[in-house]
C-alpha positions in Angstrom: 115.5 52.9 108.9 115.1 57.0 107.6 118.7 58.5 107.0 119.8 61.3 109.0 119.5 64.5 107.1 123.0 66.3 106.2 124.0 69.8 105.9 123.7 69.5 102.1 120.3 68.4 102.7 119.2 71.2 104.8 120.0 73.7 102.2 118.7 71.8 99.8 115.0 72.3 101.3 115.5 75.5 102.4 116.3 76.9 98.5 113.1 78.5 96.9 115.3 79.2 94.0 113.8 76.8 91.4 110.6 77.3 92.2 110.1 80.7 91.4 112.5 80.9 88.6 109.7 77.8 86.9 106.5 80.0 88.2 108.3 82.9 86.7 108.8 81.3 83.2 105.4 79.9 83.7 103.8 83.6 84.0 105.5 85.2 81.3 104.6 82.1 79.0 108.3 81.9 77.8 107.3 78.5 77.0 104.4 78.8 74.9 107.2 81.5 72.8 109.6 78.2 72.3 106.4 76.1 70.6 108.1 74.1 68.6 111.5 76.0 67.7 114.8 76.5 68.8 115.7 80.5 69.5 117.9 82.7 70.5 117.8 84.7 73.9 117.2 87.6 71.9 114.4 86.3 69.7 112.7 84.9 72.6 113.0 88.7 74.4 111.7 90.3 71.5 108.6 88.5 71.4 107.9 88.6 75.1 109.2 92.3 75.2 111.7 91.0 78.1 115.5 92.3 78.9 117.8 89.6 77.0 120.7 89.7 79.7 118.0 89.0 82.9 116.3 86.4 80.4 119.0 84.8 79.8 120.1 83.9 83.0 116.5 82.5 83.5 117.1 79.8 80.6 120.1 79.1 81.7 118.7 77.9 85.2 115.9 76.4 83.1 118.4 74.3 81.1 120.2 73.1 84.3 116.8 72.2 85.8 116.1 70.2 82.5 113.0 71.9 81.3 114.6 73.5 78.4 117.5 72.1 76.2 120.8 74.5 74.7 122.7 73.9 71.5 125.0 76.6 70.7 123.1 79.6 71.3 119.6 77.5 70.2 116.9 77.0 73.4 114.2 74.6 73.1 111.7 73.0 75.2 112.0 69.6 76.7 109.4 67.1 75.6 107.6 67.5 78.7 107.6 71.3 78.5 106.2 71.3 75.4 103.6 68.6 76.2 102.4 70.3 79.7 103.8 74.1 79.8 102.7 75.1 76.0 99.7 77.3 76.7 98.1 76.3 73.5 98.2 72.5 74.3 95.7 70.1 75.5 97.6 69.3 78.3 98.7 72.4 79.4 99.2 72.3 83.2 100.4 76.1 83.6 97.3 77.2 85.0 97.8 75.3 88.5 101.4 76.4 88.4 99.6 80.0 88.4 97.7 79.3 90.9 100.7 78.3 92.9 102.7 82.1 92.0 99.7 83.7 93.0 99.7 82.3 96.5 103.6 83.1 97.0 102.3 86.2 99.2 100.5 84.2 101.1 103.7 82.0 101.6 105.6 85.2 102.4 103.5 85.9 105.4 104.0 82.6 107.1 106.3 84.1 109.8 103.1 86.2 110.8 100.6 83.7 110.7 102.9 81.6 112.8 103.1 84.4 115.2 99.3 85.0 115.2 97.7 81.9 114.3 95.8 84.5 111.7 96.0 83.3 108.2 96.6 86.6 105.5 93.5 85.5 103.6 90.0 85.8 103.9 88.6 84.3 100.7 90.1 81.3 98.7 91.9 82.4 94.9 89.1 80.4 93.5 86.1 83.3 95.3 88.9 86.5 94.2 90.2 85.1 90.8 87.3 83.3 89.2 88.7 82.9 85.8 92.1 81.5 86.8 89.7 79.4 89.5 87.8 78.2 86.1 91.2 77.3 84.6 92.3 75.7 87.6 89.4 73.2 87.6 89.9 72.2 84.4 93.5 71.1 84.6 92.5 68.8 88.2 89.7 67.6 86.4 92.1 66.4 83.4 94.7 64.9 86.2 91.8 63.3 88.0 89.9 61.8 85.9 91.9 58.4 86.1 92.0 58.7 89.4 88.0 59.1 89.3 87.6 56.0 87.1 90.0 54.5 90.0 87.4 55.1 92.7 84.3 54.6 90.8 85.7 51.0 89.8 86.5 50.7 93.9 83.5 51.6 95.3 80.6 48.9 95.0 77.3 50.9 95.0 75.0 48.1 96.1 72.1 49.1 93.9 72.3 52.9 94.7 70.3 55.1 92.4 71.1 58.3 93.7 74.5 60.1 94.3 75.2 63.3 96.1 78.7 64.8 95.5 79.5 67.4 97.3 82.0 70.2 96.5 82.6 68.1 93.2 84.3 70.8 91.3 84.1 70.1 87.5 82.1 66.8 88.3 85.0 64.9 87.7 83.9 61.7 90.2 80.1 62.2 89.1 80.9 61.4 85.5 83.1 58.8 86.4 80.6 57.0 88.6 78.0 57.5 86.4 79.8 56.3 83.0 81.0 53.1 85.5 77.1 52.7 86.8 74.6 52.9 84.0 71.5 53.2 86.3 73.0 55.6 88.4 72.2 59.8 88.5 74.0 62.2 90.5 73.8 66.0 91.9 76.9 67.7 91.7 76.7 70.6 95.0 79.3 73.7 94.3 79.5 77.3 94.1 77.5 78.8 91.3 80.8 80.0 89.3 82.3 76.4 89.7 79.1 74.6 88.1 79.9 77.0 84.4 83.1 74.8 84.3 81.3 71.4 85.4 78.0 72.3 83.0 80.8 72.0 80.2 82.2 69.0 81.6 78.8 67.3 81.7 77.9 68.3 78.2 81.1 67.2 76.8 80.7 63.6 77.6 76.7 63.4 77.0 75.4 62.9 80.8 73.6 65.9 81.0 70.0 64.2 82.0 71.8 61.8 84.2 74.4 64.6 86.2 72.2 67.5 87.7 73.4 71.1 89.1 73.0 72.4 91.7 74.5 75.6 93.2 74.9 76.9 96.7 77.1 77.0 99.4 77.0 73.6 101.5 77.2 74.9 104.4 73.9 77.1 104.6 71.8 75.8 101.8 69.7 72.6 101.6 70.5 69.4 100.2 68.0 67.6 97.9 67.4 64.0 98.7 67.1 61.7 100.0 70.4 60.4 98.4 71.6 56.8 98.5 75.5 57.7 98.3 77.2 61.1 99.3 80.5 61.8 98.5 82.8 64.1 100.1 86.4 64.2 98.3 89.2 66.7 99.4 86.6 69.3 100.4 87.5 68.7 104.5 90.6 70.7 104.3 88.9 73.9 103.2 87.2 74.5 107.0 87.8 73.8 110.4 87.0 70.6 112.6 83.5 72.3 113.5 82.3 73.0 109.8 83.0 69.6 109.1 81.4 67.7 112.3 78.2 70.3 111.1 78.5 69.2 107.2 78.8 65.6 108.1 75.6 65.8 110.2 73.7 67.7 107.5 74.9 64.9 105.2 73.3 62.3 107.5 69.6 64.2 107.4 69.3 64.0 103.4 70.3 59.8 103.2 67.9 57.5 102.9 68.2 54.4 105.5 71.0 52.7 104.8 72.8 55.2 102.9 76.3 55.8 103.1 79.0 59.0 103.0 81.8 58.3 101.4 84.8 61.2 102.9 87.9 61.5 100.6 90.8 63.4 101.8 94.5 63.4 102.4 94.7 62.4 106.0 97.4 62.8 108.6 98.1 59.8 110.6 97.4 59.9 114.6 100.6 61.8 115.5 100.1 64.0 112.2 103.8 64.2 111.5 103.2 62.2 108.3 102.5 61.4 105.5 105.1 64.1 104.8 103.8 65.5 101.7 100.7 66.2 103.7 102.1 67.6 106.6 103.2 70.3 104.4 99.9 70.4 102.8 98.8 71.3 106.3 101.1 74.5 106.4 99.7 75.6 102.6 96.0 75.3 103.6 96.9 77.3 106.8 98.3 80.4 105.1 96.1 80.1 101.6 92.9 79.6 103.7 90.6 81.3 106.3 90.2 78.9 108.8 91.0 75.1 106.8 93.2 72.5 108.2 94.2 68.7 107.8 92.5 65.9 109.9 93.3 62.2 110.5 90.9 59.7 109.7 89.9 59.1 113.9 88.6 62.9 113.4 86.4 62.0 110.4 85.0 58.8 112.1 84.4 60.8 115.4 81.9 63.2 113.5 80.5 60.8 111.5 79.9 58.5 114.8 78.4 62.0 116.3 76.2 62.5 113.4 74.7 58.8 113.6 75.9 57.0 111.4 77.3 53.4 112.5 79.3 50.6 110.3 82.1 53.5 110.1 84.9 52.2 108.5 88.4 52.6 107.0 87.6 51.9 103.4 91.9 53.0 102.4 94.3 53.9 104.8 94.9 57.7 105.4 92.9 58.3 102.5 89.0 57.1 102.6 86.3 56.2 105.3 82.9 55.6 104.9 79.6 55.3 107.4 76.2 53.8 107.1 72.7 55.3 108.1 
């Protein structure tokens, strides 16, 4: 039985203070200034050209948030901050947090969006700030390598030879599938600026002879083919239902007979009130994309059936669905 919210819970949900404190510290590169050292507020302030009094308040809050430690007057990174928030580290995730900070002003216009139904943005930050987008892709690739490998292990290929990864980003899934299945070749289709990151990643694992990169707009440009498997992973929520239905139909046309389309996304339940994280993500998508939204498995099933797919089945609850041509 779900516990009823208390007034304290309501206040905790309503506070965004800690979020902005952390995002600001990342933007100031505070954690890199503390790399491997214990320093006073004045030493950090001199390094970053910040106001010592204001910085001390922020650093004290970060200690309370268990991101920094403080002993006497000396501050230091916690192990997790040292590993993930120091910019020179191989496990740095700060670029993803910088993306959240770049979207902060959009969230500030949520009230107006609810009143008008109009998103405050016309382009995603990946288009308006390609450099940040490239950094974010690199972080997402590193985080997603484990899940990509798991996906490749869970999905049997049944002798498939050619894979199309639509909106494949840094090539995380295509690489995982090719590593898991030596007889497979893949095409990653994404925006040309995105494929600059993909190219580096593919070359780093020595798969440039098996993974082809095709730049373009997947709503407009023609897919090469025919393919045995097409993968649409976490791209539905960037556009509306009409665009997704048209894309599913387009994919159907580039598959060989018996070919499969696999859609993986963050799906809502039929009532659209859970999972809780996805309901909040749906609001995030509303204010940070021009026309994106989150969908249900049932809506994806309908698109597949309308496009002519048969044997449409849910592979994983609220996560993955497959249709066969």
